[in-house]
C-alpha positions as CSV (number, residue, x, y, z in Angstrom):
1,X,-147.9,-135.4,-134.8
2,X,-145.7,-134.7,-131.7
3,X,-144.8,-131.3,-133.0
4,X,-148.4,-130.4,-133.7
5,X,-149.3,-131.6,-130.2
6,X,-146.5,-129.5,-128.7
7,X,-147.7,-126.4,-130.5
8,X,-151.2,-126.8,-129.3
9,X,-150.1,-127.4,-125.7
10,X,-147.9,-124.2,-125.8
11,X,-150.8,-122.2,-127.3
12,X,-153.1,-123.3,-124.5
13,X,-150.5,-122.6,-121.9
14,X,-149.7,-119.2,-123.3
15,X,-153.4,-118.3,-123.3
16,X,-153.6,-119.3,-119.7
17,X,-150.6,-117.1,-118.8
18,X,-152.1,-114.1,-120.7
19,X,-155.5,-114.6,-119.0
20,X,-153.9,-114.7,-115.5
21,X,-151.8,-111.6,-116.3
22,X,-154.9,-109.7,-117.5
23,X,-156.8,-110.8,-114.4
24,X,-154.0,-109.4,-112.2
25,X,-154.1,-106.0,-113.9
26,X,-157.9,-105.8,-113.6
27,X,-157.7,-106.7,-109.9
28,X,-155.0,-104.1,-109.2
29,X,-157.0,-101.4,-111.0
30,X,-160.3,-102.1,-109.2
31,X,-159.1,-103.0,-105.7
32,X,-159.3,-99.5,-104.3
33,X,-162.7,-98.9,-105.7
34,X,-164.0,-102.2,-104.4
35,X,-162.5,-101.8,-100.9
36,X,-164.0,-98.3,-100.6
37,X,-167.5,-99.4,-101.6
38,X,-167.1,-102.3,-99.2
39,X,-166.1,-99.9,-96.5
40,X,-169.1,-97.7,-97.0
41,X,-171.5,-100.6,-97.2
42,X,-170.3,-101.8,-93.9
43,X,-170.4,-98.3,-92.4
44,X,-174.0,-98.0,-93.5
45,X,-175.0,-101.4,-91.9
46,X,-173.1,-100.7,-88.7
47,X,-174.6,-97.2,-88.4
48,X,-178.1,-98.6,-89.0
49,X,-177.6,-101.2,-86.3
50,X,-176.4,-98.4,-83.9
51,X,-179.5,-96.3,-84.7
52,X,-181.8,-99.3,-84.0
53,X,-180.0,-99.8,-80.7
54,X,-180.4,-96.2,-79.7
55,X,-184.1,-96.0,-80.5
56,X,-184.8,-99.3,-78.8
57,X,-183.0,-98.3,-75.6
58,X,-184.7,-94.9,-75.4
59,X,-188.1,-96.5,-76.1
60,X,-187.7,-98.9,-73.3
61,X,-186.6,-96.2,-70.9
62,X,-189.6,-94.0,-71.9
63,X,-192.0,-97.0,-71.3
64,X,-190.6,-97.5,-67.8
65,X,-190.9,-93.8,-67.0
66,X,-194.5,-93.8,-68.2
67,X,-195.3,-96.8,-66.0
68,X,-193.7,-95.0,-63.0
69,X,-195.5,-91.7,-63.8
70,X,-198.9,-93.6,-63.8
71,X,-198.0,-95.2,-60.5
72,X,-197.1,-91.7,-59.0
73,X,-200.3,-90.2,-60.3
74,X,-202.4,-92.9,-58.6
75,X,-200.4,-92.7,-55.3
76,X,-202.2,-89.6,-53.9
77,X,-204.8,-87.1,-54.8
78,X,-202.2,-84.4,-54.4
79,X,-198.4,-84.7,-54.9
80,X,-196.6,-83.2,-51.8
81,X,-192.9,-83.9,-52.2
82,X,-192.4,-85.5,-48.8
83,X,-195.0,-88.3,-49.6
84,X,-192.9,-89.3,-52.7
85,X,-189.5,-89.5,-51.0
86,X,-189.8,-93.2,-50.1
87,X,-190.9,-94.0,-53.6
88,X,-188.0,-92.2,-55.3
89,X,-185.5,-93.5,-52.7
90,X,-186.5,-97.1,-53.6
91,X,-185.6,-96.4,-57.3
92,X,-182.6,-98.2,-58.7
93,X,-181.2,-97.1,-62.1
94,X,-182.2,-99.3,-65.0
95,X,-181.6,-99.1,-68.8
96,X,-179.7,-96.0,-69.8
97,X,-181.0,-93.9,-66.8
98,X,-178.6,-93.0,-64.0
99,X,-181.3,-91.3,-61.8
100,X,-184.8,-89.9,-61.4
101,X,-186.0,-86.4,-60.7
102,X,-189.5,-84.9,-60.3
103,X,-190.1,-81.4,-61.5
104,X,-192.9,-79.7,-59.5
105,X,-195.1,-76.8,-60.5
106,X,-193.1,-74.4,-58.2
107,X,-190.1,-75.1,-60.4
108,X,-188.5,-77.1,-57.6
109,X,-186.9,-80.5,-58.4
110,X,-187.3,-83.5,-56.1
111,X,-184.4,-86.0,-56.5
112,X,-184.5,-89.7,-55.6
113,X,-182.6,-89.2,-52.4
114,X,-185.3,-86.9,-51.1
115,X,-183.5,-83.6,-51.7
116,X,-185.3,-80.6,-53.2
117,X,-183.4,-78.4,-55.6
118,X,-184.6,-75.0,-56.7
119,X,-184.5,-75.0,-60.6
120,X,-185.8,-71.5,-61.0
121,X,-184.2,-70.0,-64.1
122,X,-182.9,-73.3,-65.4
123,X,-186.0,-75.4,-65.7
124,X,-189.6,-74.1,-66.2
125,X,-192.4,-76.4,-65.2
126,X,-194.8,-74.6,-67.5
127,X,-192.6,-75.0,-70.5
128,X,-191.7,-78.6,-69.8
129,X,-195.4,-79.5,-69.3
130,X,-196.3,-77.8,-72.6
131,X,-193.9,-80.1,-74.4
132,X,-195.5,-83.3,-73.0
133,X,-193.4,-86.5,-73.1
134,X,-190.0,-85.5,-74.7
135,X,-186.3,-85.9,-74.5
136,X,-184.2,-82.7,-73.9
137,X,-181.1,-81.5,-75.6
138,X,-177.7,-81.5,-73.9
139,X,-177.9,-79.9,-70.5
140,X,-175.8,-79.6,-67.3
141,X,-176.9,-81.4,-64.1
142,X,-178.6,-79.2,-61.5
143,X,-176.3,-80.3,-58.7
144,X,-173.1,-80.7,-60.7
145,X,-172.5,-78.3,-63.6
146,X,-169.5,-80.3,-64.8
147,X,-171.8,-83.2,-65.6
148,X,-173.5,-83.2,-69.1
149,X,-176.9,-84.9,-69.1
150,X,-180.1,-85.5,-71.1
151,X,-183.6,-85.5,-69.5
152,X,-186.2,-88.0,-70.6
153,X,-189.4,-86.2,-69.5
154,X,-192.8,-87.8,-68.9
155,X,-195.8,-85.8,-67.4
156,X,-197.5,-87.0,-64.2
157,X,-201.2,-86.5,-65.0
158,X,-204.1,-86.5,-62.5
159,X,-207.7,-85.8,-63.6
160,X,-206.5,-84.5,-66.9
161,X,-204.0,-82.0,-65.4
162,X,-200.2,-82.2,-65.3
163,X,-199.2,-82.3,-61.6
164,X,-195.5,-82.9,-62.1
165,X,-192.8,-83.9,-64.7
166,X,-191.0,-87.2,-64.1
167,X,-187.5,-86.8,-65.5
168,X,-185.2,-89.7,-66.2
169,X,-181.6,-88.5,-66.0
170,X,-179.1,-89.8,-68.6
171,X,-175.5,-89.2,-67.7
172,X,-173.8,-88.6,-71.1
173,X,-170.4,-89.8,-69.8
174,X,-171.9,-93.2,-68.8
175,X,-174.2,-93.5,-71.8
176,X,-171.8,-95.3,-74.3
177,X,-171.1,-98.0,-71.7
178,X,-174.8,-98.5,-70.8
179,X,-175.7,-98.8,-74.5
180,X,-173.2,-101.7,-74.9
181,X,-172.6,-100.9,-78.5
182,X,-169.3,-101.9,-80.1
183,X,-169.3,-101.2,-83.8
184,X,-166.5,-102.8,-85.8
185,X,-165.7,-105.0,-82.8
186,X,-165.0,-101.9,-80.7
187,X,-162.3,-100.5,-83.1
188,X,-164.6,-97.7,-84.5
189,X,-165.8,-94.6,-82.7
190,X,-169.4,-93.7,-82.6
191,X,-171.2,-90.5,-82.0
192,X,-174.7,-89.2,-81.2
193,X,-175.2,-85.6,-82.5
194,X,-178.0,-83.1,-81.9
195,X,-178.7,-81.9,-85.5
196,X,-180.4,-78.8,-84.3
197,X,-177.4,-77.5,-82.3
198,X,-174.5,-79.6,-83.6
199,X,-173.7,-80.7,-80.0
200,X,-172.2,-84.1,-79.5
201,X,-174.3,-86.2,-77.1
202,X,-171.9,-89.2,-77.4
203,X,-168.3,-89.1,-78.6
204,X,-166.3,-92.3,-77.8
205,X,-163.2,-90.8,-79.7
206,X,-162.7,-87.7,-77.5
207,X,-162.9,-87.3,-73.7
208,X,-165.0,-84.1,-73.9
209,X,-168.3,-83.5,-75.7
210,X,-167.8,-80.8,-78.4
211,X,-169.7,-79.5,-81.4
212,X,-169.6,-80.3,-85.1
213,X,-168.3,-76.8,-85.8
214,X,-164.9,-78.1,-84.7
215,X,-164.8,-80.5,-87.7
216,X,-164.4,-77.4,-89.9
217,X,-160.8,-77.1,-88.8
218,X,-160.0,-80.6,-90.0
219,X,-158.2,-81.3,-93.3
220,X,-160.7,-83.0,-95.6
221,X,-159.8,-85.8,-98.0
222,X,-159.9,-85.1,-101.7
223,X,-163.5,-84.9,-102.9
224,X,-165.0,-84.1,-99.5
225,X,-166.0,-80.8,-98.0
226,X,-167.0,-79.6,-94.6
227,X,-169.9,-77.7,-96.1
228,X,-171.5,-81.0,-97.1
229,X,-171.6,-81.9,-93.4
230,X,-173.1,-78.6,-92.3
231,X,-175.9,-79.1,-94.9
232,X,-176.6,-82.8,-94.3
233,X,-176.7,-82.8,-90.4
234,X,-179.5,-80.2,-89.9
235,X,-181.4,-81.5,-92.9
236,X,-181.4,-85.1,-91.7
237,X,-179.7,-86.4,-94.9
238,X,-177.4,-89.4,-94.5
239,X,-173.9,-89.1,-96.0
240,X,-170.2,-89.4,-95.3
241,X,-167.0,-87.4,-95.4
242,X,-163.3,-88.2,-94.9
243,X,-160.9,-86.0,-92.9
244,X,-157.6,-86.2,-91.1
245,X,-157.9,-87.1,-87.4
246,X,-155.9,-85.0,-85.0
247,X,-155.8,-88.0,-82.6
248,X,-154.3,-90.7,-84.9
249,X,-152.9,-88.6,-87.7
250,X,-154.7,-90.5,-90.5
251,X,-157.9,-90.3,-92.5
252,X,-161.1,-91.1,-90.8
253,X,-164.1,-92.2,-92.8
254,X,-167.1,-90.6,-91.1
255,X,-170.7,-91.8,-91.9
256,X,-173.9,-90.2,-90.5
257,X,-177.6,-90.9,-90.6
258,X,-180.8,-89.6,-88.9
259,X,-182.2,-91.1,-85.7
260,X,-185.9,-91.2,-85.1
261,X,-185.6,-89.1,-81.9
262,X,-185.7,-85.3,-81.9
263,X,-183.3,-84.1,-84.6
264,X,-180.5,-86.5,-83.6
265,X,-178.0,-88.0,-85.9
266,X,-175.9,-91.1,-85.3
267,X,-172.4,-91.4,-86.8
268,X,-169.4,-93.7,-87.0
269,X,-165.8,-93.0,-87.9
270,X,-163.3,-95.7,-88.9
271,X,-159.6,-95.2,-89.5
272,X,-158.3,-95.7,-93.0
273,X,-156.0,-98.5,-91.8
274,X,-159.0,-100.5,-90.7
275,X,-160.9,-99.7,-93.9
276,X,-158.1,-101.0,-96.1
277,X,-156.9,-103.8,-93.7
278,X,-157.6,-106.4,-96.4
279,X,-155.3,-104.6,-99.0
280,X,-152.2,-106.5,-97.9
281,X,-154.1,-109.8,-98.1
282,X,-155.1,-109.0,-101.7
283,X,-151.4,-108.2,-102.5
284,X,-150.5,-111.6,-101.2
285,X,-153.2,-113.0,-103.5
286,X,-151.6,-111.3,-106.4
287,X,-148.3,-112.8,-105.6
288,X,-150.0,-116.2,-105.5
289,X,-151.4,-115.4,-108.9
290,X,-147.8,-114.8,-110.2
291,X,-146.7,-118.1,-108.7
292,X,-149.7,-119.7,-110.1
293,X,-148.8,-118.6,-113.6
294,X,-145.6,-120.6,-113.3
295,X,-147.6,-123.7,-112.6
296,X,-149.8,-123.3,-115.7
297,X,-147.9,-126.1,-117.6
298,X,-148.7,-128.6,-114.8
299,X,-152.3,-127.4,-114.7
300,X,-152.6,-128.0,-118.4
301,X,-151.7,-131.7,-118.1
302,X,-153.9,-132.1,-115.0
303,X,-156.7,-130.4,-117.0
304,X,-156.3,-133.0,-119.8
305,X,-156.5,-135.8,-117.3
306,X,-159.5,-134.3,-115.7
307,X,-161.3,-133.9,-119.1
308,X,-160.7,-137.6,-119.7
309,X,-162.0,-138.6,-116.3
310,X,-165.1,-136.4,-116.7
311,X,-165.9,-138.0,-120.0
312,X,-165.8,-141.4,-118.4
313,X,-167.9,-140.3,-115.5
314,X,-170.4,-138.6,-117.8
315,X,-170.9,-141.9,-119.7
316,X,-171.4,-143.8,-116.5
317,X,-173.9,-141.1,-115.3
318,X,-175.9,-141.4,-118.5
319,X,-176.2,-145.1,-117.9
320,X,-177.2,-144.6,-114.3
321,X,-179.7,-142.0,-115.3
322,X,-181.4,-144.4,-117.7
323,X,-181.6,-147.0,-115.0
324,X,-182.8,-144.5,-112.6
325,X,-185.6,-143.3,-114.8
326,X,-186.7,-146.9,-115.5
327,X,-186.7,-147.8,-111.8
328,X,-188.7,-144.8,-110.8
329,X,-191.2,-145.3,-113.6
330,X,-191.7,-148.9,-112.6
331,X,-192.3,-148.1,-109.0
332,X,-194.8,-145.4,-109.8
333,X,-196.7,-147.5,-112.3
334,X,-199.0,-149.0,-109.6
335,X,-198.1,-146.7,-106.7
336,X,-201.7,-145.4,-106.6
337,X,-202.6,-148.8,-105.2
338,X,-199.3,-149.6,-103.4
339,X,-198.5,-146.4,-101.6
340,X,-195.3,-148.0,-100.2
341,X,-193.8,-147.8,-103.7
342,X,-193.8,-144.1,-103.4
343,X,-191.3,-144.1,-100.6
344,X,-189.0,-146.4,-102.6
345,X,-189.2,-144.1,-105.6
346,X,-188.3,-141.1,-103.5
347,X,-185.4,-143.0,-102.0
348,X,-184.1,-143.7,-105.6
349,X,-184.3,-140.1,-106.4
350,X,-182.6,-139.1,-103.1
351,X,-179.7,-141.4,-104.1
352,X,-179.3,-139.9,-107.6
353,X,-179.4,-136.3,-106.5
354,X,-177.5,-136.9,-103.2
355,X,-180.3,-135.4,-101.1
356,X,-180.9,-135.8,-97.4
357,X,-184.7,-135.6,-97.9
358,X,-187.0,-136.0,-100.9
359,X,-190.7,-135.3,-100.9
360,X,-193.7,-135.2,-103.1
361,X,-196.9,-133.2,-102.5
362,X,-200.1,-133.3,-104.5
363,X,-203.7,-132.4,-104.4
364,X,-205.3,-135.9,-104.2
365,X,-208.9,-134.6,-104.3
366,X,-210.6,-131.3,-104.2
367,X,-209.9,-130.0,-100.7
368,X,-207.7,-133.0,-99.8
369,X,-203.9,-133.2,-100.2
370,X,-201.3,-136.0,-99.9
371,X,-197.6,-135.8,-99.0
372,X,-194.9,-138.5,-99.3
373,X,-191.5,-137.9,-97.6
374,X,-188.4,-140.0,-97.6
375,X,-185.4,-138.9,-95.4
376,X,-182.0,-140.2,-94.3
377,X,-182.6,-138.6,-90.9
378,X,-184.3,-140.8,-88.3
379,X,-186.6,-138.1,-87.2
380,X,-188.1,-135.8,-89.8
381,X,-190.4,-132.9,-89.0
382,X,-193.0,-133.6,-91.7
383,X,-195.1,-130.6,-90.9
384,X,-192.2,-128.3,-91.8
385,X,-191.8,-130.0,-95.2
386,X,-195.6,-129.9,-95.8
387,X,-195.6,-126.1,-95.2
388,X,-192.7,-125.6,-97.6
389,X,-194.4,-127.7,-100.2
390,X,-197.5,-125.4,-100.0
391,X,-195.2,-122.4,-100.4
392,X,-193.5,-124.0,-103.4
393,X,-196.9,-124.7,-105.0
394,X,-197.8,-121.0,-104.6
395,X,-194.5,-120.1,-106.2
396,X,-195.1,-122.4,-109.2
397,X,-198.7,-121.2,-109.6
398,X,-197.2,-117.8,-110.4
399,X,-195.6,-119.2,-113.6
400,X,-192.3,-120.9,-112.8
401,X,-191.9,-124.7,-113.3
402,X,-188.6,-125.2,-111.4
403,X,-187.0,-123.8,-108.2
404,X,-183.3,-123.9,-107.1
405,X,-182.0,-122.3,-103.9
406,X,-178.4,-123.1,-103.0
407,X,-178.3,-121.2,-99.6
408,X,-180.6,-120.8,-96.6
409,X,-180.8,-117.1,-97.5
410,X,-182.1,-117.8,-101.0
411,X,-184.6,-120.3,-99.6
412,X,-185.9,-117.8,-97.0
413,X,-186.0,-114.9,-99.5
414,X,-188.3,-116.8,-101.9
415,X,-190.4,-118.8,-99.4
416,X,-190.5,-116.0,-96.7
417,X,-189.7,-118.4,-93.9
418,X,-187.5,-117.4,-90.9
419,X,-187.3,-120.8,-89.3
420,X,-186.0,-123.4,-91.9
421,X,-185.2,-126.1,-89.3
422,X,-181.8,-127.1,-90.8
423,X,-182.8,-126.8,-94.5
424,X,-179.7,-125.5,-96.4
425,X,-180.8,-125.8,-100.0
426,X,-183.7,-126.9,-102.1
427,X,-184.4,-128.0,-105.7
428,X,-188.0,-128.5,-106.8
429,X,-190.1,-129.0,-110.0
430,X,-193.8,-128.5,-110.6
431,X,-195.8,-131.6,-111.6
432,X,-198.5,-130.5,-114.1
433,X,-202.0,-131.8,-114.4
434,X,-203.6,-132.4,-117.8
435,X,-205.2,-129.0,-117.8
436,X,-201.8,-127.3,-117.3
437,X,-202.3,-126.4,-113.7
438,X,-199.9,-127.3,-110.9
439,X,-201.0,-130.8,-109.7
440,X,-198.1,-131.5,-107.4
441,X,-194.5,-130.6,-106.3
442,X,-191.4,-132.8,-106.3
443,X,-188.5,-131.5,-104.2
444,X,-185.2,-132.5,-102.8
445,X,-183.6,-130.9,-99.6
446,X,-180.0,-130.5,-98.5
447,X,-178.3,-131.6,-101.7
448,X,-174.7,-132.7,-101.0
449,X,-173.4,-131.7,-104.5
450,X,-171.7,-128.3,-104.7
451,X,-173.7,-127.3,-107.9
452,X,-177.3,-128.1,-107.4
453,X,-179.7,-128.5,-110.3
454,X,-183.3,-129.5,-110.8
455,X,-182.5,-131.3,-114.1
456,X,-182.5,-134.8,-112.4
457,X,-186.0,-134.1,-111.1
458,X,-187.3,-132.9,-114.4
459,X,-186.4,-136.1,-116.1
460,X,-188.8,-138.1,-113.8
461,X,-191.5,-135.4,-113.7
462,X,-193.4,-137.3,-116.5
463,X,-193.6,-140.4,-114.3
464,X,-195.0,-138.4,-111.5
465,X,-197.5,-136.8,-113.8
466,X,-198.7,-140.3,-114.8
467,X,-198.8,-141.2,-111.1
468,X,-201.1,-138.1,-110.4
469,X,-203.4,-139.1,-113.3
470,X,-203.6,-142.6,-111.9
471,X,-204.4,-141.3,-108.4
472,X,-207.1,-138.9,-109.6
473,X,-208.7,-141.6,-111.9
474,X,-208.5,-144.1,-109.1
475,X,-210.1,-141.7,-106.6
476,X,-212.8,-140.7,-109.0
477,X,-213.8,-144.4,-109.6
478,X,-213.6,-145.0,-105.8
479,X,-215.8,-142.0,-105.1
480,X,-218.4,-143.2,-107.5
481,X,-218.6,-146.5,-105.7
482,X,-218.9,-144.7,-102.3
483,X,-221.3,-141.8,-103.1
484,X,-225.1,-142.0,-103.3
485,X,-226.0,-140.2,-106.5
486,X,-229.4,-139.1,-105.4
487,X,-228.6,-137.6,-102.0
488,X,-224.9,-136.7,-102.5
489,X,-224.1,-138.4,-99.2
490,X,-221.8,-141.5,-98.8
491,X,-223.5,-144.8,-99.4
492,X,-223.6,-148.0,-97.3
493,X,-220.3,-149.3,-98.8
494,X,-218.5,-146.3,-97.4
495,X,-220.4,-146.5,-94.2
496,X,-219.3,-150.1,-93.6
497,X,-215.7,-149.2,-94.4
498,X,-215.6,-146.1,-92.1
499,X,-217.1,-147.9,-89.1
500,X,-213.8,-149.7,-88.5
501,X,-211.9,-146.4,-88.2
502,X,-214.3,-144.5,-85.9
503,X,-212.8,-145.8,-82.6
504,X,-209.5,-144.2,-83.4
505,X,-210.8,-140.9,-84.8
506,X,-212.7,-139.2,-82.0
507,X,-211.0,-137.8,-78.9
508,X,-213.8,-137.1,-76.3
509,X,-217.2,-138.2,-77.6
510,X,-219.1,-139.6,-80.5
511,X,-222.8,-139.2,-81.3
512,X,-224.9,-141.2,-83.7
513,X,-228.0,-139.7,-85.4
514,X,-230.3,-142.2,-87.0
515,X,-233.0,-140.7,-89.3
516,X,-235.9,-142.4,-91.1
517,X,-238.1,-140.5,-93.5
518,X,-241.8,-141.0,-92.7
519,X,-244.2,-141.6,-95.6
520,X,-241.7,-142.2,-98.4
521,X,-243.4,-145.3,-99.6
522,X,-246.9,-143.7,-99.6
523,X,-245.6,-140.6,-101.4
524,X,-244.0,-142.8,-104.1
525,X,-247.3,-144.6,-104.6
526,X,-249.5,-141.5,-104.6
527,X,-247.3,-138.9,-106.4
528,X,-244.6,-140.9,-108.1
529,X,-240.9,-141.6,-107.5
530,X,-239.8,-138.1,-108.6
531,X,-241.7,-136.6,-105.6
532,X,-240.1,-139.3,-103.4
533,X,-236.6,-138.5,-104.7
534,X,-237.2,-134.8,-104.1
535,X,-238.2,-135.5,-100.5
536,X,-234.9,-137.5,-100.0
537,X,-232.8,-134.7,-101.6
538,X,-234.5,-132.2,-99.2
539,X,-233.7,-134.3,-96.2
540,X,-230.1,-134.7,-97.4
541,X,-229.7,-131.0,-97.9
542,X,-230.7,-130.4,-94.3
543,X,-228.2,-133.1,-93.1
544,X,-225.4,-131.5,-95.1
545,X,-226.2,-128.0,-93.8
546,X,-226.1,-129.0,-90.2
547,X,-223.5,-131.8,-90.0
548,X,-221.5,-131.7,-93.3
549,X,-220.7,-134.6,-95.6
550,X,-217.7,-136.2,-94.0
551,X,-219.6,-138.6,-91.8
552,X,-223.1,-138.5,-93.3
553,X,-224.5,-141.7,-95.0
554,X,-227.6,-142.9,-96.7
555,X,-227.6,-146.5,-95.7
556,X,-231.0,-147.5,-97.2
557,X,-234.0,-146.2,-99.1
558,X,-235.3,-143.8,-96.5
559,X,-232.7,-144.3,-93.7
560,X,-229.8,-142.0,-92.9
561,X,-227.0,-142.2,-90.3
562,X,-224.8,-139.3,-89.3
563,X,-221.9,-139.3,-86.8
564,X,-220.8,-136.2,-84.9
565,X,-217.3,-136.4,-83.4
566,X,-216.3,-134.5,-80.3
567,X,-219.5,-132.4,-80.4
568,X,-221.3,-131.5,-77.1
569,X,-224.5,-133.4,-76.6
570,X,-226.7,-130.3,-76.4
571,X,-225.3,-129.1,-79.7
572,X,-226.1,-132.4,-81.4
573,X,-229.6,-132.3,-80.0
574,X,-230.1,-128.7,-81.1
575,X,-228.9,-129.5,-84.7
576,X,-231.2,-132.5,-85.0
577,X,-234.2,-130.5,-83.8
578,X,-233.4,-127.8,-86.3
579,X,-233.5,-130.5,-89.1
580,X,-236.9,-131.8,-87.9
581,X,-238.3,-128.2,-87.6
582,X,-237.0,-127.1,-91.0
583,X,-238.4,-130.3,-92.7
584,X,-241.8,-130.0,-91.0
585,X,-242.1,-126.5,-92.4
586,X,-241.9,-128.2,-95.8
587,X,-244.4,-130.8,-94.8
588,X,-241.8,-133.5,-94.5
589,X,-241.7,-135.6,-91.4
590,X,-238.8,-137.7,-90.1
591,X,-238.2,-140.0,-87.1
592,X,-234.9,-139.3,-85.4
593,X,-232.9,-141.3,-82.8
594,X,-229.9,-139.6,-81.2
595,X,-227.4,-141.4,-78.9
596,X,-224.3,-139.6,-77.5
597,X,-221.5,-141.4,-75.7
598,X,-218.1,-140.5,-74.2
599,X,-215.3,-142.5,-72.7
600,X,-215.1,-146.2,-73.7
601,X,-218.0,-147.8,-75.5
602,X,-218.8,-150.1,-78.5
603,X,-219.6,-148.5,-81.8
604,X,-222.2,-151.2,-82.6
605,X,-224.0,-150.5,-79.3
606,X,-224.0,-146.8,-80.0
607,X,-225.6,-147.3,-83.4
608,X,-228.2,-149.8,-82.1
609,X,-229.1,-147.4,-79.3
610,X,-229.7,-144.6,-81.8
611,X,-231.7,-146.9,-84.1
612,X,-233.9,-148.1,-81.2
613,X,-234.7,-144.4,-80.3
614,X,-235.5,-143.8,-84.0
615,X,-238.0,-146.7,-84.1
616,X,-239.5,-145.4,-80.8
617,X,-240.0,-142.0,-82.4
618,X,-241.5,-143.6,-85.5
619,X,-244.0,-145.6,-83.5
620,X,-245.0,-142.5,-81.6
621,X,-245.4,-140.6,-84.9
622,X,-247.7,-143.2,-86.4
623,X,-249.6,-143.7,-83.2
624,X,-251.3,-140.3,-83.9
625,X,-254.5,-140.7,-85.9
626,X,-253.5,-137.8,-88.2
627,X,-250.4,-139.7,-89.1
628,X,-252.0,-143.0,-90.1
629,X,-249.9,-144.7,-92.8
630,X,-253.0,-145.3,-94.9
631,X,-253.9,-141.7,-94.8
632,X,-250.3,-140.4,-95.8
633,X,-250.1,-138.9,-99.3
């Protein structure tokens, strides 16, 4: 028996050693490919960030120039240079601009210090005006031909005619510093290239601004050609090349992509040593692998111990799971009446799945939802969780029945939420209704376990389905006891219940509308109860149309009470008059009493005041000879 045990142990150990050796070979073979792909992915991301920075900076400068151009155009009917000196003198450079110039129709340029420079032969007002708002290519400064600049030009328009060209001067030597861009932590060089001419507008690697033609003299790496660069740059196609740098004497990886300004291209170059800086680290990892192989025997015995421990833990977990299911089922059995049991059930679930927060969301009635949340945190932003539950419900309605997201990025990608308020991971399951639709969502947030799984939620999903059925049945029975079948409004039982809640529900004002239907008794006697019922339904329809059903009640045979919360008094009056008018057109007459209060008052007094006004209206109605009770049919 011992010999057999030894042979099995050696076989497992040998298999582990062979597996580690094979893994080492695979890692060595793929390390260069992996690192190169990683390099270009990062080059792409860093270049895209650089492009966004460039576009955003130029857009801000252009907006500032347009604001200043409008201010200049509104300053005078005409634009003599001397009247603008004080305005230009007060300008201080912002953004990427280092100065301001004003090109006038006589091809003279007014600078911010009040000087006038003749630009004849170098700048043409007519040509610049024809281009409208634009950014020039690389040029020399009018007063210093050693300085390379760009001009951000915006026309100054008066009465539909271009009177001058406002030019923001961008010093190309100062531009990299003003952009405050440091790709690769400042270890990479970046460039801005005019694709139409090949001129460098920014070159943080060299002191002078050259042209891409100079790259043709560089030694290209194997598989890369200079012709590729000459094709891609004018055509606006992104790509990359690798060549030997004359400055550092090693390969530079050069990535370029189009910018949404003129025909500009942004580019980054990164030295090979920076690209493959992690290679030595990976070699150290391989050495660790070799040392690890020598420990395989120890690992084998530890593995055996771990298996035994896992078996014992699994048995205990199975026992805990059975108890957990029973406890949750018992708590949910009558939770439709004892809502506090729901929080206890969620706490049980939170303990089993090691969650910081557990919640349950369901459609309690048509148009009405309910949410239950338990959390270990003292303060929980319930609105955030309710919003997430609604998003999860939409996710489940598309077909899924479980959801697992182990990182904030995964949560955000599926639920499309930028602000997760500290939510790191989520597990959730759909709770099905009897018709197969999604009746609710059970979810756990911020699970402490490394490997999260929705399995522990699935095993109690049946209990939550039963809870939902109980809630829906309970609400249906309750609604039947609170709804008046004939009118569709709430009955007197619901009226008496709701009265206790009204003082805490309105914010500014509360109005009571008391309605009594005139002639119902006489109509029942003369035309039958069907006609009387139709009269009551017609009155109810008008009440629902004007005030809705939430606070509308039929409290007696022909008496209705409606409450309007936080509604202006004139609006309440207008709606009640509309009800009377619409009913009169159908030969139905009602007596209405309306009383509106704000501030502090007693609900009973509000109702009595409205009832008193209704009786007063009723006496007035029957005081007319044409409305004698005995003559009503």
